[in-house]
N, C-alpha and C positions, 0 to 999 in steps of 0.2 A: 566538410564545408559544402560540398555539392549536394549532400542530402538535405541541407537546410533550404537550398534553392528549390529542390524537387518538392519538398513538403509544402513550401509556401505557394508554389504554383498550383499544386493539387488542391490546396485549401481555397485558392482563388477560383478554381474551376467549380468546386463543390458549392461555394457561396453564390455562384452565378456571375461573379465579376468578369470571368473569362468564359466566353461562349464558343461553340463550334465555329471554326473558320476565323476566329480572332487571331491576329498575329502577335507573337510575343515580341518584346523589345529585342534589339540586336544584341549580339554577344558583348559588344563594347558597353552598351547601355546596362545590360544585366550585371556586367562586371562592376560598373560604377555604383549601381543600386545596392548590390550586396557586398561591395568592397572586396572582390576576389579577382583572380586572374582569369583570362580567357580560357585557359586550360580547364579550370574548375567549372566554368560555365558550360564548356563543351561536354564535360563529363555529365553534368546535370541534364543537358539537352539529350544526350545519348541515352541516358537512363529513362527519361520520360518517353523517348521514342520507342524503346524496348517494351515499356509498359503498354504501348499502343495509345497513349494519351495525346501525343502530338505527332505531327509529321513534318519533315523538313523538305521544303520545296525549293527547286532550283529556278534559275532565270531572273528576269528583271524584278519580278514580284516575289523572289525567293525569300526564305526565312523559315522560322519555326512557327507552325500554326496549330491551334487546338484542333484536334481531330474529331470529326463526327463519328461517334461509336456506331458500329454495325450491330443493330439490335438483334438481327437474326443470328449472328455468330455468337453473341452473348447468350441468347436463349438456348441455342444448341448445346453450348458448354454446360449451362446450368441443368438443362434437361437430361443430358447424359449422366451428370453426377447424381441427379435425383433418381434415375432408373436403378441405381445401385443401392438405394435405400429401401425401406419398407413402405414407400408411398403407394397407396391404393387408389382406385378410381373413386370410392366414396370420399376419401380425403380431398381429392381434387375437386369433386363436385361441391362439397360443403364450402371449401375455400372460395370457389368461383361464385357461389351463391352469395356468400357474405361480402365479397369484394364488390360485386355488381350492385348489391343493395346500397352499399356505401357510395358507390359512384353515382347512382341515380338520386339518392336522397340528400347527399351532402356535397358532392364534388362538382356536379354539372349545372345545378340551378342558376349559378351566376354566369355560366359560359354558353349554355345551349342557345341556339338561335332558331328562328323559323326555318332557315335553310337546312339546319341539321335535322330537324323533324321531317322535312321534305325528303332529305337523302335517306333517312331511315325508312320512310314509307316506300320509297322507290326500291329499296333493298328487299322489302317484303314482297312487293309486286314481282320483282325479278325472281325471287325464290319460288313464288307461286307459278310463274311461267315455266321454270325448270321442272317443277312437279308435274305440270300438265304435259310436258314434253318427255316425261319419264327419264329425266337426267338427274338421277339420284345423287351422284357425287357432286355435281355442280350445285344442286339444291342444298345439300348439306353444307358445303363450303360457304355458300351465300348466307345460310342461316347463322353460321358462326361469325360471318362477317358483320352481321347485325350487332352482335355483342361486342365485337372488336371496335366498331364505330362508336359505341357508347364509351368505351375506355379511352378512345382517341380524343373525345370531346374534352376530357379532363386536362389534356396537354401536360400531363404529369408523367415523365419518363419512367419513374419507379412503378407507377400503376400499370403503365403499358407493358413493362417488362414482366411484372408479376402475372398479369392477365395472359400474356402471350405464352409464358412458360406453362401455365395451367392448361390453356387451350391445346397447345401442341402435344402435351402429354395425354390429354383426354380424347382427342379426336379419333384415334384409331378404334376406340370402343364403339363409337357411333358408326364408323365406316364398316365394322364387322357385324353390325346388326341390321337386319332388313326391316326398315320402318314400314308400318302399315299405313294405308291412306288416312285412317282416322288420326293416327299419331301425327302425321305431317300436317294435316288440316288444323289440328289443335294447336300445334306450334305456331303456324302462320297466324291463326286468329289471336293467339296470345301476344305475338310480336306486334300485331296491329293495335291491340289494347294498350301495350306499353307506350307506343307512339302517341296514341290518343291522350293518355294520362300526362305524358311529358308536354304535349302541345297545350294542354289545359293548365299546366303549371302545378300539377298534383304530384310533386316529386317524391314525397315520402310514400304515398300510395303506390307510385310506380316502382319504387325500390322494393317494397314489401311484395308486390305482385311478381316482380322479376325473380326475387328470392324463391318464392314458391314455385314459379315456373321451372327454374333450374332444378330445384329439388325433385319435382314430380317427373320431369323428363329423365333425369339421371336415374331415378329409381326404376322407371320403366325400362330404360336401356340395360340396367344391371339385370333385371329379371329376364328379359329376352336373351341377353348374353348367356345366362346360366342355362336356359332352355336349349340354346343352340350348341352348348358345349358338350362334346363327346366325353371329356374327362369327368365332368360333373354328373352326367347321366349314368355313366358306368359306376361311379361311386355310390349313387343313389340306388 
């Protein structure tokens, strides 16, 4: 009986009827809704709490509330699981290129604002400043932040989760490769071109351009990674 309550609450969350920080009905109300005892309701609430779906708060505003999921924790768990599979950097690069093309051409046209374009432009300026200051790590993180901002505009938690998992698994390849000045300048120029296309409403063109940008950068990183690898050089 308690599983029926659990399943219906989970379905309400998945439908979007219940959102983070929404308060569930009281134990008494849930008992009346489902025609069960308070003991059964408590068992359902305890189960949902163990799943991490809800949290029980104390005090005058106490009760069972839908929990806001910690995206970083979920990404870490998924990432750890994927590291034990045969996922390679080319797999990640292709998936990110396809995902971002879809984001730019299909998902953000109805959502993106002039303010979003301005934020993206400021991101490129910030990365450029880090480049001039020889702050390689900060420049790299800011460059990835540009792509994360594109995913965030969708306001779709599944897209954000997928994008963050891919980026978190990919970024160490970039960190272990010393980017040349021409590589960095090309990336900055291409980011500016993406912003310009978005600002002009050329979303499909922006998506195709971003796809090729990720493909080209990833191929370059792979090649430089091989050249820097002691293991690969010895095998050759």
